[in-house]
FIPALUM-118005 format. One record per residue (C-alpha): x, y, z; residue number from 1. Coordinates in pm, 1 decimal. Example, Ala and Ser with C-alpha at 12.3 -4.5 7.8 and 13.67 -1.06 7.14 Angstrom:
# residues 2
[[1230.0 -450.0 780.0] 1]
[[1367.0 -106.0 714.0] 2]
This chain:
# residues 379
[[5.8 0.5 -2.0] 1]
[[133.4 344.7 -91.2] 2]
[[253.4 552.6 208.0] 3]
[[143.4 914.6 142.9] 4]
[[362.0 1199.8 245.6] 5]
[[110.4 1336.9 492.7] 6]
[[61.4 1003.7 658.9] 7]
[[439.2 957.8 675.1] 8]
[[488.3 1288.5 849.5] 9]
[[199.8 1228.5 1083.5] 10]
[[338.6 890.3 1172.9] 11]
[[704.4 1005.1 1212.4] 12]
[[709.6 937.8 1585.2] 13]
[[571.3 581.8 1535.5] 14]
[[810.5 531.5 1253.8] 15]
[[1104.2 630.1 1465.4] 16]
[[990.9 380.3 1733.3] 17]
[[957.3 115.4 1479.8] 18]
[[1302.2 195.4 1343.7] 19]
[[1447.8 160.8 1691.2] 20]
[[1291.4 -188.1 1722.6] 21]
[[1412.9 -288.3 1387.8] 22]
[[1731.5 -94.1 1384.3] 23]
[[1974.7 -353.4 1505.8] 24]
[[1858.0 -615.7 1252.3] 25]
[[1854.4 -356.9 965.1] 26]
[[2186.8 -215.6 1051.5] 27]
[[2344.5 -555.8 1066.8] 28]
[[2196.5 -642.8 722.4] 29]
[[2306.5 -316.3 565.6] 30]
[[2661.3 -362.5 705.5] 31]
[[2691.4 -669.4 475.1] 32]
[[2466.4 -555.6 185.3] 33]
[[2441.4 -190.7 120.8] 34]
[[2172.5 -30.4 -100.0] 35]
[[2269.5 -239.6 -404.7] 36]
[[2163.5 -543.6 -215.8] 37]
[[1849.2 -397.0 -72.8] 38]
[[1716.3 -321.2 -425.2] 39]
[[1885.9 -607.0 -606.2] 40]
[[1566.6 -745.2 -734.4] 41]
[[1430.9 -404.4 -847.4] 42]
[[1698.3 -191.9 -1023.3] 43]
[[2063.2 -95.0 -1012.4] 44]
[[2158.3 155.3 -748.4] 45]
[[2423.4 405.7 -858.2] 46]
[[2604.8 724.5 -772.3] 47]
[[2813.0 987.3 -959.9] 48]
[[3179.0 1003.5 -881.3] 49]
[[3336.7 1346.9 -885.7] 50]
[[3667.3 1455.8 -1029.4] 51]
[[3778.3 1548.9 -683.3] 52]
[[3718.7 1190.5 -561.2] 53]
[[3893.1 1040.7 -855.5] 54]
[[4192.9 1286.6 -842.9] 55]
[[4251.4 1235.3 -470.0] 56]
[[4167.2 863.0 -482.4] 57]
[[3992.1 907.7 -148.3] 58]
[[3981.2 550.7 -16.3] 59]
[[3726.7 614.8 267.2] 60]
[[3466.7 747.9 15.8] 61]
[[3546.7 503.4 -256.7] 62]
[[3493.9 213.8 -3.2] 63]
[[3147.7 347.9 67.5] 64]
[[3074.5 368.2 -297.9] 65]
[[3194.6 9.6 -355.9] 66]
[[2989.3 -115.1 -64.1] 67]
[[2656.1 70.3 -133.3] 68]
[[2630.8 80.2 -520.1] 69]
[[2659.6 -132.0 -818.1] 70]
[[2646.0 144.6 -1081.0] 71]
[[2860.7 453.7 -1118.9] 72]
[[2838.3 760.0 -1351.0] 73]
[[3132.8 979.1 -1451.2] 74]
[[3001.4 1302.5 -1307.3] 75]
[[3235.0 1530.9 -1500.2] 76]
[[3551.1 1343.6 -1620.9] 77]
[[3400.5 1230.4 -1948.1] 78]
[[3231.7 1566.6 -2038.7] 79]
[[3398.1 1698.9 -2354.2] 80]
[[3557.6 2005.1 -2191.6] 81]
[[3725.2 1786.0 -1937.2] 82]
[[3838.3 1492.0 -2133.0] 83]
[[3931.7 1685.3 -2458.2] 84]
[[3999.2 2042.6 -2333.7] 85]
[[4105.4 2143.4 -2683.8] 86]
[[4063.2 1972.5 -3020.0] 87]
[[4295.1 1683.8 -3042.6] 88]
[[4430.3 1719.7 -2686.2] 89]
[[4299.7 1440.7 -2456.4] 90]
[[4327.8 1396.6 -2083.1] 91]
[[4257.1 1039.6 -1992.2] 92]
[[4383.9 1031.8 -1634.6] 93]
[[4054.8 1067.3 -1443.3] 94]
[[3837.3 875.7 -1684.1] 95]
[[4091.0 586.2 -1668.7] 96]
[[4068.0 588.9 -1286.9] 97]
[[3691.4 588.7 -1310.3] 98]
[[3693.0 281.4 -1538.0] 99]
[[3952.7 97.4 -1332.6] 100]
[[3754.1 149.8 -1018.0] 101]
[[3430.8 18.9 -1189.8] 102]
[[3612.6 -277.2 -1333.1] 103]
[[3764.4 -365.3 -996.5] 104]
[[3423.6 -376.2 -827.7] 105]
[[3233.2 -525.7 -1127.4] 106]
[[3002.4 -222.3 -1149.4] 107]
[[2781.6 -90.9 -1434.6] 108]
[[2958.6 218.7 -1565.8] 109]
[[2768.2 504.3 -1724.6] 110]
[[2956.6 745.1 -1969.6] 111]
[[2824.4 1097.4 -1928.6] 112]
[[2780.2 1280.2 -2174.9] 113]
[[2893.5 1241.8 -2530.0] 114]
[[2702.8 1543.2 -2682.6] 115]
[[2606.7 1839.0 -2474.4] 116]
[[2596.4 2221.3 -2525.7] 117]
[[2763.0 2294.7 -2191.8] 118]
[[3108.5 2221.0 -2038.2] 119]
[[3252.3 2193.0 -2380.7] 120]
[[3604.9 2283.2 -2504.8] 121]
[[3641.0 2649.6 -2578.2] 122]
[[3726.2 2571.3 -2939.4] 123]
[[3451.0 2320.5 -3007.2] 124]
[[3222.2 2552.0 -3195.8] 125]
[[3474.7 2801.9 -3336.2] 126]
[[3759.2 2793.1 -3591.7] 127]
[[4100.6 2939.8 -3560.3] 128]
[[3975.3 3287.8 -3670.0] 129]
[[3702.4 3292.7 -3392.7] 130]
[[3413.5 3248.8 -3633.5] 131]
[[3166.0 2959.7 -3599.1] 132]
[[3264.8 2640.6 -3769.0] 133]
[[3067.8 2491.5 -4058.8] 134]
[[2816.0 2204.2 -4008.4] 135]
[[3069.4 1970.7 -4190.7] 136]
[[3350.2 2062.8 -3948.2] 137]
[[3127.4 2025.4 -3646.9] 138]
[[3020.5 1686.7 -3765.5] 139]
[[3375.4 1582.8 -3803.0] 140]
[[3458.3 1705.0 -3453.0] 141]
[[3158.7 1523.5 -3297.8] 142]
[[3245.3 1198.2 -3485.3] 143]
[[3603.7 1223.7 -3368.6] 144]
[[3498.1 1287.3 -3008.1] 145]
[[3246.4 1002.6 -2988.3] 146]
[[3463.3 757.2 -3174.5] 147]
[[3773.8 824.9 -2969.1] 148]
[[3606.4 816.3 -2637.1] 149]
[[3375.8 517.6 -2702.9] 150]
[[3643.7 301.8 -2860.7] 151]
[[3876.5 354.7 -2563.6] 152]
[[3614.1 220.6 -2321.9] 153]
[[3408.4 -5.1 -2538.8] 154]
[[3488.4 -320.1 -2330.2] 155]
[[3398.1 -150.3 -1998.0] 156]
[[3124.8 104.7 -2047.8] 157]
[[2797.7 -37.7 -2159.0] 158]
[[2563.7 257.9 -2086.0] 159]
[[2602.6 601.6 -2247.2] 160]
[[2430.9 929.9 -2205.9] 161]
[[2464.0 996.2 -2574.7] 162]
[[2286.0 1337.0 -2593.0] 163]
[[2219.8 1559.3 -2286.3] 164]
[[1961.7 1831.7 -2247.8] 165]
[[1865.8 1896.3 -2613.6] 166]
[[1503.0 1999.5 -2539.5] 167]
[[1370.0 2316.3 -2396.3] 168]
[[1062.0 2346.1 -2186.5] 169]
[[751.2 2377.5 -2417.0] 170]
[[977.7 2514.6 -2684.2] 171]
[[1085.8 2210.6 -2870.9] 172]
[[1458.1 2171.2 -2955.7] 173]
[[1701.8 2390.2 -2761.4] 174]
[[1859.1 2648.1 -2975.1] 175]
[[2211.7 2539.5 -2869.2] 176]
[[2525.8 2587.0 -3089.4] 177]
[[2470.4 2226.1 -3204.2] 178]
[[2122.9 2304.5 -3325.3] 179]
[[2215.5 2630.0 -3481.1] 180]
[[2527.0 2508.6 -3661.1] 181]
[[2346.8 2191.5 -3779.3] 182]
[[2045.3 2391.3 -3886.0] 183]
[[1826.2 2154.4 -3678.0] 184]
[[1843.3 1850.3 -3451.7] 185]
[[2010.2 1612.2 -3700.2] 186]
[[2313.5 1604.4 -3472.4] 187]
[[2120.7 1397.6 -3216.1] 188]
[[2020.9 1128.5 -3462.5] 189]
[[2379.8 1119.5 -3607.9] 190]
[[2523.0 1082.4 -3249.8] 191]
[[2296.9 787.8 -3170.3] 192]
[[2366.0 611.2 -3499.6] 193]
[[2747.0 657.4 -3465.6] 194]
[[2739.0 541.5 -3090.6] 195]
[[2550.5 229.6 -3197.7] 196]
[[2789.9 155.7 -3480.4] 197]
[[3083.1 177.6 -3236.2] 198]
[[2934.3 -17.4 -2950.0] 199]
[[2627.8 -210.5 -3081.2] 200]
[[2575.4 -394.2 -2740.8] 201]
[[2569.8 -67.8 -2541.6] 202]
[[2254.8 88.6 -2399.8] 203]
[[2221.2 438.8 -2537.9] 204]
[[2022.5 709.2 -2350.5] 205]
[[1885.9 1051.3 -2403.0] 206]
[[1917.8 1232.0 -2068.2] 207]
[[1747.0 1548.1 -1960.9] 208]
[[1603.4 1740.5 -1662.2] 209]
[[1230.5 1837.6 -1597.3] 210]
[[1130.1 1521.3 -1775.0] 211]
[[804.7 1535.5 -1588.3] 212]
[[702.3 1848.8 -1770.8] 213]
[[400.1 1767.2 -1986.9] 214]
[[511.9 1981.9 -2279.3] 215]
[[860.8 1836.4 -2279.2] 216]
[[722.2 1482.8 -2239.5] 217]
[[484.2 1533.8 -2540.3] 218]
[[766.3 1658.1 -2756.3] 219]
[[1007.2 1386.7 -2662.1] 220]
[[742.9 1110.6 -2707.6] 221]
[[699.7 1241.3 -3069.9] 222]
[[1074.4 1225.7 -3116.2] 223]
[[1085.8 875.9 -2989.8] 224]
[[808.1 763.8 -3220.2] 225]
[[988.9 918.4 -3506.2] 226]
[[1317.2 741.5 -3421.5] 227]
[[1146.5 417.1 -3379.5] 228]
[[983.0 440.7 -3726.6] 229]
[[1318.0 518.0 -3865.8] 230]
[[1520.0 267.9 -3661.7] 231]
[[1726.3 524.1 -3483.6] 232]
[[1907.2 320.4 -3218.8] 233]
[[1791.6 485.7 -2886.3] 234]
[[1722.5 247.8 -2594.8] 235]
[[1636.4 456.7 -2294.1] 236]
[[1550.6 792.0 -2139.8] 237]
[[1742.1 933.0 -1846.7] 238]
[[1507.3 1130.9 -1622.6] 239]
[[1722.6 1360.3 -1412.6] 240]
[[1583.2 1347.6 -1052.4] 241]
[[1666.1 1712.1 -946.4] 242]
[[1364.9 1742.6 -711.4] 243]
[[1273.7 1935.6 -399.2] 244]
[[1062.4 1881.8 -94.7] 245]
[[741.9 1993.3 -279.1] 246]
[[834.1 1978.6 -650.2] 247]
[[780.9 1840.4 -906.4] 248]
[[433.4 1690.0 -913.0] 249]
[[509.1 1327.4 -876.6] 250]
[[187.4 1233.4 -1057.2] 251]
[[340.9 1406.1 -1370.9] 252]
[[674.9 1232.9 -1301.4] 253]
[[487.5 899.9 -1300.5] 254]
[[304.7 982.2 -1627.0] 255]
[[638.2 1045.1 -1780.6] 256]
[[781.7 716.7 -1668.9] 257]
[[475.9 536.5 -1820.1] 258]
[[484.7 748.7 -2140.5] 259]
[[861.8 687.9 -2212.4] 260]
[[823.5 311.7 -2134.7] 261]
[[517.5 292.8 -2365.2] 262]
[[751.2 395.0 -2648.8] 263]
[[979.5 101.9 -2576.8] 264]
[[1227.8 295.9 -2364.6] 265]
[[1406.7 172.9 -2054.1] 266]
[[1389.5 437.8 -1786.6] 267]
[[1690.6 549.9 -1581.5] 268]
[[1665.2 796.4 -1298.8] 269]
[[2001.1 956.0 -1353.9] 270]
[[2066.2 1246.9 -1116.5] 271]
[[1859.3 1209.7 -802.8] 272]
[[1882.8 1440.1 -510.8] 273]
[[1619.5 1619.2 -286.5] 274]
[[1693.3 1997.5 -253.5] 275]
[[1581.6 2116.9 95.5] 276]
[[1658.9 2489.9 48.0] 277]
[[1426.5 2773.3 -58.7] 278]
[[1408.8 2782.3 -444.3] 279]
[[1572.2 3078.6 -606.1] 280]
[[1359.8 3070.8 -917.1] 281]
[[1004.9 3019.0 -1030.0] 282]
[[1083.9 2714.1 -1223.3] 283]
[[1231.2 2384.8 -1120.1] 284]
[[1495.2 2331.1 -1379.1] 285]
[[1865.5 2244.6 -1370.1] 286]
[[2009.2 2471.7 -1632.3] 287]
[[2359.9 2531.0 -1509.4] 288]
[[2378.9 2865.6 -1692.2] 289]
[[2133.7 2998.1 -1432.6] 290]
[[2295.4 3189.7 -1138.1] 291]
[[2164.9 3387.4 -841.1] 292]
[[2322.3 3611.2 -572.4] 293]
[[2370.2 3478.4 -221.6] 294]
[[2113.0 3588.4 41.7] 295]
[[2092.5 3469.1 401.8] 296]
[[1722.2 3389.4 370.7] 297]
[[1806.0 3142.2 91.8] 298]
[[2063.2 2968.5 310.0] 299]
[[1875.4 2899.9 635.5] 300]
[[2030.5 2579.2 757.2] 301]
[[2403.7 2660.4 792.3] 302]
[[2406.4 2526.8 1150.2] 303]
[[2240.3 2204.1 1060.9] 304]
[[1910.9 2066.1 927.8] 305]
[[1612.2 2111.8 1168.7] 306]
[[1426.7 1798.9 1263.4] 307]
[[1109.4 1886.7 1089.9] 308]
[[1291.0 1947.9 766.3] 309]
[[1480.8 1622.1 808.8] 310]
[[1140.1 1451.3 850.6] 311]
[[1021.9 1614.9 529.5] 312]
[[1336.3 1506.3 345.8] 313]
[[1282.7 1156.2 467.7] 314]
[[924.9 1159.4 359.3] 315]
[[1010.4 1282.7 17.9] 316]
[[1265.1 1004.0 -40.1] 317]
[[1010.2 748.5 62.6] 318]
[[760.7 890.9 -176.4] 319]
[[991.0 883.2 -471.3] 320]
[[1125.0 537.6 -395.7] 321]
[[770.8 407.2 -362.7] 322]
[[698.7 550.9 -712.1] 323]
[[1020.7 384.3 -844.3] 324]
[[926.7 54.8 -688.2] 325]
[[584.9 68.9 -839.6] 326]
[[755.0 87.8 -1184.0] 327]
[[1046.5 -134.0 -1130.1] 328]
[[958.7 -330.9 -1429.3] 329]
[[1029.0 -23.3 -1632.6] 330]
[[1328.7 124.3 -1456.0] 331]
[[1683.6 -6.5 -1494.0] 332]
[[1873.4 222.3 -1258.7] 333]
[[1844.7 484.7 -986.4] 334]
[[2149.8 701.6 -953.3] 335]
[[2210.0 973.0 -684.8] 336]
[[2404.2 1274.7 -808.9] 337]
[[2679.8 1234.8 -560.6] 338]
[[2708.3 1017.8 -245.4] 339]
[[2710.5 1251.5 53.3] 340]
[[2597.7 1606.6 122.3] 341]
[[2933.8 1773.6 141.3] 342]
[[3013.6 1693.7 -225.8] 343]
[[2668.6 1780.2 -372.7] 344]
[[2662.3 2034.7 -650.6] 345]
[[2348.3 2181.2 -480.0] 346]
[[2558.4 2344.8 -223.3] 347]
[[2673.3 2581.3 -512.0] 348]
[[2382.4 2572.1 -754.5] 349]
[[2216.8 2802.8 -834.2] 350]
[[2374.4 3007.7 -554.0] 351]
[[2740.6 2961.1 -448.7] 352]
[[2818.9 2882.2 -98.2] 353]
[[2497.6 2741.6 51.5] 354]
[[2463.3 2451.3 285.8] 355]
[[2231.6 2184.8 143.9] 356]
[[2138.2 1844.4 261.1] 357]
[[2003.9 1658.4 -54.0] 358]
[[2167.1 1312.3 -49.2] 359]
[[2133.9 990.2 153.1] 360]
[[2468.6 1033.8 347.9] 361]
[[2538.9 1341.5 563.1] 362]
[[2855.6 1550.6 567.0] 363]
[[3026.0 1292.1 793.0] 364]
[[2932.1 1029.5 538.2] 365]
[[2684.1 869.1 782.9] 366]
[[2365.3 711.0 666.5] 367]
[[2077.9 952.0 716.7] 368]
[[1719.4 873.5 821.5] 369]
[[1613.0 882.0 456.3] 370]
[[1861.7 607.0 379.5] 371]
[[1713.1 383.1 645.8] 372]
[[1350.9 476.7 544.6] 373]
[[1389.1 368.1 179.6] 374]
[[1585.5 53.1 293.1] 375]
[[1284.8 -34.3 507.0] 376]
[[1058.1 -36.8 202.0] 377]
[[1227.7 -362.4 100.7] 378]
[[1277.5 -483.5 460.6] 379]
């Protein structure tokens, strides 16, 4: 039976008591299993690994990741501006460490992201004279990037975010440099066809935020139908899970899961966290180009998260995992965007220097009540 958010909050004291009674058994089970085993019959449980973690080779955090998760995503190290900071200049160090770690622990690895309009090399869209490159030249650069990256890791990475964030809310295709130079969205189709040619066994995803938005959903469904008619090799949709305590409408999120699955797509929840801070905008997107000035009223929990907000955070995680479990036949993977609160990008987005609490492990890397609550759903 579905546990509503209101009922969860009203019963928080009872839940705490139940957790105390069951706590020893659950704790012992989790010590030997981790989240990957809790949800082993449902979907993969993943996290994103940051450049900082890869560069420092921080063993304590990597041990937590290995224990808790069976899937990992390259948070930044495979984005084009990181791995190929200038055309023809490749930096493989962190990506190689990412793959070596995944291989050592037999994890499903996700390459993120082959084609995106952001975090690109400064020279991707321009020539030596500073003018925009031609469509033919950008095609060549895209093909070189995808081929070089995928061929290097073809034996290890079997899930790729091929194209990232190419659709705008209720506006159709994003007018990115990719779209403008190509004169349309042909680049997306070409990217998927090339990726499939290089790695025919890999699962190829389209990844985006606000995938619950009805207009965005309707547009993408039409794209998926067109691709299916023309045998464009796309296998899944990555629904970024950048959510808050009261947004988005989970009924719309659920409709999107069902709609994408109805088009033959496997669903991945790719960048999950629950933002507890006041929103700085009127929308609920994750456009990294958006920025706001710091204000104390937008950073209210610098001394710790109040108990009532912690309860809301726990309830929200329960809500979303109940949703995911209802659709476990459609969902392949749930990936949190980071492992513990101290490393979350939400501390600095869309306002630098805030203190956020969006993940399942706190700043001391201890399991939070939300962790135990979602684990209890399968207990």
